[in-house]
One Martini backbone bead per residue (centre of mass of N, CA, C, O) as a GRO file, in nm:
protein
  465
    1MET     BB    1  -2.179  -1.328  -0.375
    2LYS     BB    2  -2.212  -1.035  -0.188
    3ARG     BB    3  -2.102  -0.891   0.091
    4TYR     BB    4  -2.293  -0.643   0.111
    5ASP     BB    5  -2.557  -0.809   0.101
    6CYS     BB    6  -2.502  -0.968   0.351
    7MET     BB    7  -2.480  -0.733   0.547
    8LYS     BB    8  -2.773  -0.629   0.513
    9LEU     BB    9  -2.905  -0.889   0.623
   10LEU     BB   10  -2.772  -0.876   0.901
   11ALA     BB   11  -2.835  -0.583   0.993
   12ALA     BB   12  -3.156  -0.630   0.998
   13ARG     BB   13  -3.110  -0.821   1.280
   14LEU     BB   14  -2.990  -0.581   1.440
   15GLU     BB   15  -2.951  -0.405   1.774
   16ASN     BB   16  -2.766  -0.505   2.059
   17GLU     BB   17  -2.520  -0.591   1.938
   18LEU     BB   18  -2.175  -0.687   1.906
   19VAL     BB   19  -1.921  -0.571   1.675
   20ILE     BB   20  -1.640  -0.736   1.514
   21LEU     BB   21  -1.376  -0.634   1.289
   22SER     BB   22  -1.167  -0.580   1.039
   23LEU     BB   23  -0.999  -0.495   0.759
   24GLY     BB   24  -1.066  -0.290   0.501
   25ALA     BB   25  -1.339  -0.309   0.297
   26SER     BB   26  -1.530  -0.435   0.512
   27VAL     BB   27  -1.547  -0.180   0.678
   28ASP     BB   28  -1.677   0.006   0.470
   29GLU     BB   29  -1.933  -0.173   0.422
   30TRP     BB   30  -2.040  -0.178   0.717
   31TYR     BB   31  -2.061   0.130   0.758
   32ASN     BB   32  -2.301   0.129   0.529
   33ALA     BB   33  -2.491  -0.118   0.594
   34ALA     BB   34  -2.470  -0.035   0.938
   35PRO     BB   35  -2.541   0.258   1.073
   36HIS     BB   36  -2.689   0.161   1.349
   37MET     BB   37  -2.388   0.002   1.435
   38ARG     BB   38  -2.144   0.192   1.482
   39GLN     BB   39  -2.147   0.211   1.807
   40ALA     BB   40  -2.130  -0.136   1.799
   41SER     BB   41  -1.842  -0.120   1.646
   42LEU     BB   42  -1.533  -0.289   1.612
   43PHE     BB   43  -1.222  -0.181   1.460
   44GLN     BB   44  -1.014  -0.415   1.383
   45GLN     BB   45  -0.647  -0.390   1.269
   46GLN     BB   46  -0.589  -0.721   1.268
   47LEU     BB   47  -0.481  -1.006   1.175
   48GLY     BB   48  -0.613  -1.272   1.376
   49CYS     BB   49  -0.793  -1.089   1.615
   50VAL     BB   50  -1.107  -1.095   1.603
   51THR     BB   51  -1.206  -1.368   1.726
   52PRO     BB   52  -1.049  -1.357   1.991
   53GLN     BB   53  -1.184  -1.089   2.085
   54ALA     BB   54  -1.472  -1.198   2.069
   55PHE     BB   55  -1.436  -1.408   2.290
   56GLY     BB   56  -1.368  -1.214   2.514
   57LEU     BB   57  -1.642  -1.069   2.505
   58ALA     BB   58  -1.820  -1.314   2.552
   59ALA     BB   59  -1.702  -1.374   2.835
   60GLY     BB   60  -1.755  -1.075   2.957
   61LEU     BB   61  -2.054  -1.079   2.787
   62PRO     BB   62  -2.289  -1.316   2.838
   63HIS     BB   63  -2.563  -1.119   2.770
   64ARG     BB   64  -2.422  -1.070   2.490
   65ARG     BB   65  -2.415  -1.048   2.152
   66ILE     BB   66  -2.154  -1.168   1.943
   67ILE     BB   67  -1.993  -1.036   1.645
   68SER     BB   68  -1.793  -1.196   1.396
   69LEU     BB   69  -1.606  -1.031   1.124
   70ASP     BB   70  -1.431  -1.221   0.931
   71THR     BB   71  -1.159  -1.367   0.747
   72ASP     BB   72  -0.985  -1.585   0.573
   73GLY     BB   73  -0.707  -1.465   0.636
   74GLY     BB   74  -0.748  -1.418   0.941
   75MET     BB   75  -0.816  -1.713   1.021
   76MET     BB   76  -0.537  -1.836   0.915
   77PHE     BB   77  -0.371  -1.679   1.143
   78ASN     BB   78  -0.587  -1.825   1.382
   79LEU     BB   79  -0.691  -2.141   1.422
   80GLY     BB   80  -0.678  -2.188   1.734
   81ILE     BB   81  -0.954  -2.055   1.814
   82LEU     BB   82  -1.132  -2.296   1.740
   83ALA     BB   83  -1.042  -2.482   1.969
   84THR     BB   84  -1.130  -2.297   2.194
   85LEU     BB   85  -1.430  -2.290   2.119
   86GLY     BB   86  -1.472  -2.600   2.135
   87ASN     BB   87  -1.415  -2.605   2.445
   88GLU     BB   88  -1.588  -2.350   2.562
   89GLN     BB   89  -1.867  -2.282   2.437
   90PRO     BB   90  -2.000  -2.018   2.359
   91LYS     BB   91  -2.338  -1.876   2.371
   92ASN     BB   92  -2.270  -1.563   2.222
   93LEU     BB   93  -2.131  -1.664   1.930
   94PHE     BB   94  -2.103  -1.511   1.607
   95ILE     BB   95  -1.953  -1.628   1.298
   96VAL     BB   96  -1.812  -1.454   1.023
   97VAL     BB   97  -1.664  -1.558   0.706
   98TRP     BB   98  -1.504  -1.386   0.458
   99ASP     BB   99  -1.471  -1.573   0.143
  100ASN     BB  100  -1.265  -1.444  -0.133
  101GLU     BB  101  -0.971  -1.578  -0.179
  102CYS     BB  102  -0.828  -1.305  -0.067
  103TYR     BB  103  -0.584  -1.037  -0.018
  104GLN     BB  104  -0.717  -0.742  -0.070
  105SER     BB  105  -0.536  -0.517   0.085
  106ILE     BB  106  -0.255  -0.637  -0.082
  107GLY     BB  107  -0.365  -0.714  -0.402
  108GLY     BB  108  -0.487  -1.031  -0.424
  109PRO     BB  109  -0.369  -1.267  -0.301
  110PRO     BB  110  -0.407  -1.580  -0.226
  111THR     BB  111  -0.557  -1.792  -0.029
  112HIS     BB  112  -0.597  -2.110   0.089
  113THR     BB  113  -0.902  -2.131  -0.037
  114ALA     BB  114  -0.840  -2.100  -0.353
  115PHE     BB  115  -0.754  -2.431  -0.406
  116GLY     BB  116  -0.991  -2.641  -0.275
  117ARG     BB  117  -0.868  -2.776   0.018
  118VAL     BB  118  -0.974  -2.547   0.209
  119ASP     BB  119  -1.201  -2.580   0.500
  120ILE     BB  120  -1.314  -2.396   0.748
  121ALA     BB  121  -1.573  -2.544   0.844
  122ALA     BB  122  -1.428  -2.821   0.880
  123ILE     BB  123  -1.220  -2.720   1.087
  124ALA     BB  124  -1.426  -2.637   1.299
  125ARG     BB  125  -1.553  -2.915   1.339
  126GLY     BB  126  -1.284  -3.053   1.421
  127ALA     BB  127  -1.263  -2.841   1.685
  128GLY     BB  128  -1.585  -2.856   1.803
  129ILE     BB  129  -1.783  -2.706   1.594
  130ASP     BB  130  -2.082  -2.807   1.492
  131ASN     BB  131  -2.177  -2.509   1.392
  132ALA     BB  132  -2.051  -2.535   1.069
  133PHE     BB  133  -2.076  -2.335   0.766
  134THR     BB  134  -2.155  -2.303   0.416
  135ALA     BB  135  -2.221  -2.010   0.210
  136ARG     BB  136  -2.343  -1.942  -0.142
  137THR     BB  137  -2.606  -1.793  -0.069
  138LEU     BB  138  -2.839  -1.571   0.046
  139GLU     BB  139  -3.027  -1.780   0.162
  140GLU     BB  140  -2.823  -1.932   0.334
  141PHE     BB  141  -2.720  -1.692   0.495
  142GLU     BB  142  -2.988  -1.609   0.626
  143ALA     BB  143  -3.040  -1.873   0.770
  144HIS     BB  144  -2.773  -1.861   0.946
  145CYS     BB  145  -2.840  -1.597   1.090
  146GLU     BB  146  -3.097  -1.694   1.234
  147ALA     BB  147  -2.954  -1.928   1.384
  148GLY     BB  148  -2.702  -1.788   1.515
  149LEU     BB  149  -2.865  -1.564   1.684
  150LYS     BB  150  -3.002  -1.817   1.860
  151ALA     BB  151  -2.776  -1.959   1.962
  152ASP     BB  152  -2.606  -2.155   2.249
  153VAL     BB  153  -2.368  -2.179   2.046
  154PRO     BB  154  -2.126  -2.184   1.849
  155TYR     BB  155  -2.130  -2.000   1.528
  156VAL     BB  156  -2.047  -2.084   1.184
  157VAL     BB  157  -2.011  -1.879   0.879
  158VAL     BB  158  -1.906  -1.932   0.547
  159ALA     BB  159  -1.878  -1.675   0.308
  160LYS     BB  160  -1.899  -1.695  -0.028
  161VAL     BB  161  -1.737  -1.432  -0.192
  162ALA     BB  162  -1.667  -1.182  -0.377
  163GLY     BB  163  -1.376  -0.990  -0.506
  164THR     BB  164  -1.556  -0.731  -0.430
  165VAL     BB  165  -1.654  -0.380  -0.416
  166GLN     BB  166  -1.857  -0.150  -0.315
  167PRO     BB  167  -1.974   0.110  -0.470
  168ASP     BB  168  -2.039   0.424  -0.361
  169ILE     BB  169  -1.896   0.458  -0.078
  170LYS     BB  170  -1.800   0.522   0.227
  171ARG     BB  171  -1.503   0.579   0.400
  172LYS     BB  172  -1.358   0.438   0.672
  173GLN     BB  173  -1.147   0.691   0.871
  174PHE     BB  174  -1.194   0.800   1.164
  175GLY     BB  175  -1.365   1.074   1.080
  176ARG     BB  176  -1.348   1.391   0.902
  177ALA     BB  177  -1.424   1.586   0.638
  178ARG     BB  178  -1.216   1.888   0.496
  179GLY     BB  179  -0.960   1.916   0.289
  180GLN     BB  180  -0.747   1.948   0.531
  181ILE     BB  181  -0.402   1.987   0.630
  182TYR     BB  182  -0.215   2.034   0.936
  183LEU     BB  183   0.057   2.248   1.038
  184ARG     BB  184   0.134   2.391   1.364
  185ALA     BB  185   0.432   2.274   1.427
  186PRO     BB  186   0.751   2.276   1.438
  187CYS     BB  187   1.019   2.061   1.372
  188ARG     BB  188   1.334   2.018   1.567
  189GLY     BB  189   1.344   1.689   1.575
  190LEU     BB  190   1.364   1.341   1.533
  191ARG     BB  191   1.444   1.234   1.853
  192ARG     BB  192   1.208   1.326   1.983
  193HIS     BB  193   0.956   1.298   2.171
  194ARG     BB  194   0.629   1.302   2.074
  195GLN     BB  195   0.524   1.482   2.325
  196SER     BB  196   0.687   1.750   2.233
  197TRP     BB  197   0.454   1.785   2.033
  198ALA     BB  198   0.177   1.972   2.064
  199GLU     BB  199   0.150   2.015   1.745
  200ARG     BB  200  -0.002   1.869   1.460
  201ALA     BB  201  -0.090   1.706   1.201
  202GLN     BB  202  -0.416   1.721   1.062
  203ILE     BB  203  -0.645   1.444   0.995
  204GLU     BB  204  -0.960   1.413   0.815
  205ALA     BB  205  -1.188   1.137   0.705
  206ASP     BB  206  -1.485   1.096   0.469
  207VAL     BB  207  -1.488   0.925   0.174
  208PRO     BB  208  -1.547   0.852  -0.140
  209MET     BB  209  -1.577   0.590  -0.342
  210SER     BB  210  -1.487   0.456  -0.627
  211ASN     BB  211  -1.570   0.273  -0.917
  212THR     BB  212  -1.299   0.105  -0.917
  213MET     BB  213  -1.398  -0.089  -0.667
  214THR     BB  214  -1.536  -0.326  -0.834
  215GLU     BB  215  -1.265  -0.423  -0.805
  216ALA     BB  216  -0.977  -0.585  -0.679
  217ARG     BB  217  -0.812  -0.348  -0.558
  218PRO     BB  218  -0.530  -0.239  -0.461
  219LEU     BB  219  -0.428  -0.181  -0.122
  220LEU     BB  220  -0.370  -0.021   0.139
  221PRO     BB  221  -0.339  -0.027   0.448
  222GLN     BB  222  -0.599  -0.038   0.693
  223ARG     BB  223  -0.590   0.245   0.896
  224SER     BB  224  -0.600   0.441   1.154
  225LEU     BB  225  -0.600   0.770   1.160
  226GLN     BB  226  -0.451   1.016   1.290
  227LYS     BB  227  -0.490   1.338   1.424
  228ALA     BB  228  -0.165   1.346   1.420
  229TYR     BB  229   0.144   1.483   1.281
  230ASP     BB  230   0.479   1.553   1.220
  231TYR     BB  231   0.457   1.456   0.915
  232ILE     BB  232   0.421   1.551   0.560
  233VAL     BB  233   0.422   1.361   0.259
  234VAL     BB  234   0.427   1.460  -0.082
  235GLY     BB  235   0.478   1.192  -0.250
  236ALA     BB  236   0.549   0.844  -0.376
  237GLY     BB  237   0.841   0.869  -0.483
  238SER     BB  238   1.185   0.905  -0.530
  239GLY     BB  239   1.167   1.147  -0.313
  240GLY     BB  240   0.958   1.077  -0.080
  241LEU     BB  241   1.051   0.799   0.024
  242PRO     BB  242   1.333   0.867   0.143
  243VAL     BB  243   1.217   1.074   0.338
  244VAL     BB  244   1.053   0.884   0.507
  245ARG     BB  245   1.285   0.706   0.605
  246ARG     BB  246   1.449   0.932   0.743
  247LEU     BB  247   1.214   1.006   0.947
  248ILE     BB  248   1.172   0.702   1.086
  249ASP     BB  249   1.449   0.599   1.111
  250GLY     BB  250   1.527   0.594   1.447
  251THR     BB  251   1.237   0.700   1.522
  252ASP     BB  252   0.912   0.849   1.656
  253ALA     BB  253   0.789   0.953   1.412
  254THR     BB  254   0.515   1.087   1.248
  255VAL     BB  255   0.376   0.976   0.926
  256LEU     BB  256   0.239   1.113   0.627
  257LEU     BB  257   0.147   0.964   0.312
  258ILE     BB  258   0.088   1.122  -0.006
  259GLU     BB  259  -0.105   0.997  -0.291
  260ALA     BB  260  -0.257   1.052  -0.603
  261GLY     BB  261  -0.244   0.773  -0.673
  262GLU     BB  262  -0.235   0.457  -0.705
  263PRO     BB  263  -0.069   0.187  -0.584
  264GLY     BB  264   0.003  -0.077  -0.779
  265ILE     BB  265  -0.012  -0.339  -0.635
  266GLY     BB  266   0.049  -0.627  -0.821
  267ARG     BB  267   0.094  -0.523  -1.107
  268ALA     BB  268   0.186  -0.657  -1.400
  269GLU     BB  269   0.255  -0.393  -1.573
  270ILE     BB  270   0.477  -0.309  -1.353
  271ASP     BB  271   0.645  -0.569  -1.279
  272ASP     BB  272   0.681  -0.625  -1.583
  273PRO     BB  273   0.931  -0.538  -1.792
  274ARG     BB  274   0.785  -0.596  -2.071
  275GLN     BB  275   0.540  -0.361  -1.992
  276TRP     BB  276   0.652  -0.051  -2.002
  277VAL     BB  277   0.568   0.110  -2.253
  278PRO     BB  278   0.243   0.160  -2.195
  279LEU     BB  279   0.255   0.332  -1.925
  280GLY     BB  280   0.246   0.557  -2.088
  281ARG     BB  281  -0.057   0.732  -2.112
  282GLY     BB  282  -0.194   0.610  -1.861
  283ARG     BB  283  -0.305   0.526  -1.550
  284TRP     BB  284   0.014   0.587  -1.431
  285ASP     BB  285  -0.006   0.879  -1.571
  286TRP     BB  286  -0.013   1.231  -1.598
  287GLY     BB  287   0.012   1.346  -1.899
  288TYR     BB  288   0.254   1.501  -1.998
  289ASP     BB  289   0.375   1.793  -2.193
  290TYR     BB  290   0.532   1.946  -2.412
  291ALA     BB  291   0.562   2.215  -2.577
  292PRO     BB  292   0.524   2.332  -2.865
  293THR     BB  293   0.767   2.306  -3.147
  294SER     BB  294   0.956   2.361  -3.424
  295ARG     BB  295   1.162   2.123  -3.379
  296VAL     BB  296   0.875   1.932  -3.409
  297ASN     BB  297   0.661   2.056  -3.599
  298GLY     BB  298   0.454   2.141  -3.352
  299HIS     BB  299   0.488   1.926  -3.158
  300THR     BB  300   0.460   1.689  -2.902
  301ILE     BB  301   0.606   1.560  -2.594
  302GLY     BB  302   0.616   1.326  -2.381
  303ILE     BB  303   0.604   1.302  -2.000
  304PRO     BB  304   0.666   1.059  -1.810
  305ARG     BB  305   0.475   1.039  -1.497
  306GLY     BB  306   0.419   0.898  -1.208
  307LYS     BB  307   0.089   0.774  -1.070
  308VAL     BB  308   0.235   0.614  -0.811
  309LEU     BB  309   0.388   0.403  -0.648
  310GLY     BB  310   0.719   0.521  -0.718
  311GLY     BB  311   0.647   0.665  -0.959
  312SER     BB  312   0.863   0.664  -1.224
  313SER     BB  313   0.989   0.388  -1.123
  314ALA     BB  314   0.705   0.232  -1.215
  315ILE     BB  315   0.735   0.328  -1.556
  316ASN     BB  316   1.004   0.281  -1.649
  317ALA     BB  317   1.310   0.133  -1.791
  318MET     BB  318   1.502   0.047  -1.539
  319MET     BB  319   1.748   0.237  -1.546
  320TRP     BB  320   2.092   0.280  -1.403
  321TYR     BB  321   2.206   0.624  -1.385
  322ARG     BB  322   2.434   0.853  -1.365
  323GLY     BB  323   2.582   1.123  -1.373
  324HIS     BB  324   2.825   1.316  -1.473
  325PRO     BB  325   3.088   1.420  -1.293
  326ASN     BB  326   3.120   1.706  -1.432
  327ASP     BB  327   2.842   1.819  -1.347
  328TYR     BB  328   2.896   1.825  -1.040
  329ASN     BB  329   3.155   1.997  -1.057
  330ALA     BB  330   3.009   2.241  -1.181
  331TRP     BB  331   2.837   2.304  -0.939
  332GLN     BB  332   3.067   2.363  -0.751
  333ALA     BB  333   3.196   2.592  -0.925
  334ALA     BB  334   2.913   2.765  -0.904
  335GLY     BB  335   2.855   2.733  -0.565
  336CYS     BB  336   2.777   2.426  -0.485
  337GLU     BB  337   2.818   2.317  -0.198
  338GLY     BB  338   2.840   1.963  -0.185
  339TRP     BB  339   2.820   1.888  -0.529
  340SER     BB  340   3.021   1.704  -0.590
  341PHE     BB  341   3.099   1.394  -0.671
  342GLU     BB  342   3.235   1.321  -0.400
  343ASP     BB  343   2.983   1.413  -0.232
  344VAL     BB  344   2.754   1.220  -0.378
  345LEU     BB  345   2.860   0.927  -0.384
  346PRO     BB  346   2.772   0.819  -0.096
  347PHE     BB  347   2.466   0.835  -0.175
  348PHE     BB  348   2.462   0.641  -0.401
  349LYS     BB  349   2.566   0.402  -0.235
  350LYS     BB  350   2.345   0.397  -0.015
  351ALA     BB  351   2.109   0.317  -0.229
  352GLU     BB  352   2.267   0.064  -0.299
  353ASP     BB  353   2.232  -0.293  -0.445
  354TRP     BB  354   2.488  -0.433  -0.576
  355GLU     BB  355   2.565  -0.736  -0.718
  356GLY     BB  356   2.896  -0.682  -0.696
  357GLY     BB  357   2.931  -0.506  -0.468
  358GLU     BB  358   3.142  -0.331  -0.292
  359SER     BB  359   3.310  -0.018  -0.372
  360ARG     BB  360   3.439   0.275  -0.470
  361TRP     BB  361   3.156   0.306  -0.663
  362ARG     BB  362   2.983   0.095  -0.496
  363GLY     BB  363   2.692  -0.030  -0.347
  364ALA     BB  364   2.571  -0.212  -0.051
  365GLY     BB  365   2.252  -0.271   0.117
  366GLY     BB  366   2.048  -0.111  -0.011
  367PRO     BB  367   1.721  -0.046  -0.139
  368LEU     BB  368   1.849  -0.059  -0.441
  369LYS     BB  369   1.835  -0.281  -0.684
  370ILE     BB  370   2.121  -0.394  -0.896
  371THR     BB  371   2.163  -0.492  -1.230
  372THR     BB  372   2.268  -0.692  -1.508
  373SER     BB  373   2.321  -0.821  -1.796
  374LYS     BB  374   2.331  -1.162  -1.872
  375THR     BB  375   2.198  -1.168  -2.178
  376LEU     BB  376   2.285  -1.068  -2.474
  377HIS     BB  377   2.186  -0.943  -2.741
  378PRO     BB  378   2.309  -0.975  -3.046
  379VAL     BB  379   2.294  -0.669  -3.107
  380ALA     BB  380   2.450  -0.577  -2.855
  381ARG     BB  381   2.711  -0.728  -2.919
  382SER     BB  382   2.758  -0.588  -3.193
  383MET     BB  383   2.779  -0.302  -3.088
  384MET     BB  384   3.026  -0.344  -2.904
  385GLU     BB  385   3.213  -0.441  -3.133
  386GLY     BB  386   3.181  -0.184  -3.300
  387ALA     BB  387   3.293   0.014  -3.096
  388ALA     BB  388   3.577  -0.103  -3.086
  389ASP     BB  389   3.637  -0.056  -3.388
  390LEU     BB  390   3.593   0.272  -3.341
  391GLY     BB  391   3.727   0.339  -3.042
  392ILE     BB  392   3.524   0.273  -2.832
  393PRO     BB  393   3.485   0.221  -2.526
  394VAL     BB  394   3.487  -0.077  -2.324
  395ILE     BB  395   3.276  -0.134  -2.046
  396ASP     BB  396   3.141  -0.273  -1.748
  397ASP     BB  397   3.049   0.009  -1.591
  398PRO     BB  398   2.850   0.296  -1.587
  399ASN     BB  399   2.914   0.328  -1.249
  400GLY     BB  400   3.207   0.371  -1.256
  401PRO     BB  401   3.494   0.530  -1.323
  402SER     BB  402   3.348   0.519  -1.612
  403ASN     BB  403   3.074   0.654  -1.838
  404GLU     BB  404   3.245   0.608  -2.106
  405GLY     BB  405   3.080   0.398  -2.329
  406ALA     BB  406   3.042   0.058  -2.388
  407CYS     BB  407   2.763  -0.127  -2.226
  408PRO     BB  408   2.595  -0.272  -2.005
  409SER     BB  409   2.323  -0.240  -1.839
  410ASN     BB  410   2.152  -0.107  -1.571
  411PHE     BB  411   1.912  -0.254  -1.335
  412ASN     BB  412   1.570  -0.258  -1.181
  413ILE     BB  413   1.606  -0.590  -1.161
  414VAL     BB  414   1.443  -0.884  -0.999
  415ASP     BB  415   1.364  -1.186  -1.097
  416GLY     BB  416   1.181  -1.040  -1.329
  417LYS     BB  417   1.143  -0.763  -1.152
  418ARG     BB  418   1.055  -0.473  -1.058
  419TRP     BB  419   1.255  -0.211  -0.884
  420SER     BB  420   1.134   0.019  -0.703
  421SER     BB  421   1.110   0.258  -0.462
  422ALA     BB  422   0.879   0.107  -0.322
  423GLU     BB  423   1.035  -0.163  -0.281
  424GLY     BB  424   1.277  -0.030  -0.113
  425TYR     BB  425   1.122   0.185   0.096
  426LEU     BB  426   0.815   0.087   0.160
  427TYR     BB  427   0.727  -0.217   0.172
  428PRO     BB  428   0.903  -0.306   0.426
  429ILE     BB  429   0.696  -0.077   0.608
  430LEU     BB  430   0.387  -0.097   0.557
  431ASN     BB  431   0.313  -0.273   0.840
  432GLN     BB  432   0.390  -0.058   1.011
  433SER     BB  433   0.321   0.218   1.210
  434ALA     BB  434   0.526   0.347   1.001
  435PRO     BB  435   0.354   0.482   0.780
  436ASP     BB  436   0.097   0.657   0.677
  437CYS     BB  437  -0.136   0.592   0.403
  438VAL     BB  438  -0.258   0.772   0.109
  439ASP     BB  439  -0.469   0.755  -0.167
  440ARG     BB  440  -0.604   0.975  -0.393
  441PHE     BB  441  -0.445   1.244  -0.310
  442THR     BB  442  -0.474   1.587  -0.405
  443VAL     BB  443  -0.262   1.846  -0.409
  444THR     BB  444  -0.338   2.204  -0.452
  445SER     BB  445  -0.208   2.345  -0.181
  446LEU     BB  446  -0.047   2.571   0.019
  447MET     BB  447  -0.018   2.674   0.362
  448VAL     BB  448   0.076   3.011   0.439
  449GLU     BB  449   0.234   3.144   0.745
  450LYS     BB  450   0.473   3.356   0.793
  451GLY     BB  451   0.665   3.165   0.597
  452ARG     BB  452   0.494   2.899   0.687
  453CYS     BB  453   0.405   2.582   0.652
  454THR     BB  454   0.070   2.464   0.776
  455GLY     BB  455  -0.040   2.323   0.505
  456ILE     BB  456  -0.299   2.157   0.310
  457ARG     BB  457  -0.468   2.113   0.010
  458HIS     BB  458  -0.732   1.874  -0.103
  459LEU     BB  459  -0.811   1.590  -0.283
  460VAL     BB  460  -1.047   1.314  -0.340
  461GLU     BB  461  -1.078   1.160  -0.620
  462GLY     BB  462  -1.120   1.463  -0.750
  463LYS     BB  463  -1.260   1.569  -0.486
  464LYS     BB  464  -1.412   1.750  -0.279
  465CYS     BB  465  -1.456   1.752   0.091
   0.00000   0.00000   0.00000
């Protein structure tokens, strides 16, 4: 059965109850299934905290029925609450656990219930909640709703629902859609207290969900967007993500990160290095082409550019090479002060976590993990031997003292998995308070007033807001 259908059945029975629920797509579905309950619904945004807070409300408001709409993942974060309820026996608490057997908001990895051995209703009964049941059909769920809303003891129903999301519904984003994001005041320093910025970037959204949500699509963490931000970073690729980290690391700055593509979190075709070739011209690519030219007989050549978290580092061949030192030195000679190879080398090293450790030329401990080929293909070995026979230098490291010669490649691959800029810069902080992230937002133009960018105009899922 579908969670959205269950929600509509439950919502039809509610009038004066108080509802508290978790994060992610269940928030969006409840927002649409129960519009008459929006003012009586608390959107709690942390796993493991919904039912404990519902119990607190039940204890503090004994004459009002409290409804906890929890999830299997959230309940597993705090099973101790079941023992508390078993002891305290609140008379006005009805708990629904949406059990889709996956952590939907972070890409769909399985929860404990997915393996057939963990039964939340049985755990609840073992903790002293006698009225704890599992519903597998809409008829069973409706019957438990009727009983649970009348019970004078804690009542738990675990609803076994599909891992899909109702399409074509509005997304609950705690604001209003206007299609513009504003920057009203320039930021004069990263380390100033956030109250010192009187006006900040404003974002408000209430946008339609796309039909792609019929599958359990990986999502970014669902958090309430703030009404104002110190910084807005457009593009979650290899340029934008380091900027985000520089803005928030060691500061109290608030940052909004906007990405036009989908998250791509946990997608096998992105994570598996063997599947990189088809990524161009597909779902995760902008689909750019060079202009036709006579040099290729009037044909065009594709320019794969990533439209996903991590940008092109999420769809490329995962090779790690710096430019030739002479090119950087030429920039310096042309007047670009601070761009010689010696000037940029510290920043290359700062970004790296080279498996060989830190050296004069390589960095260690940075966000981007870099490895080298462990077992060369016989053809690769033959090519290196042939290079030596022809007098071409054979070197150990293309990013070492010299990058001219034949050598094994450097890769952004760790334990058989792609290591994109999203893995290095964004994912480690994805569940922190900053940055806030939105996907499928396409920026269409900058708003410039008196020589200063004051905001952006954007689309959401290809549509005007």
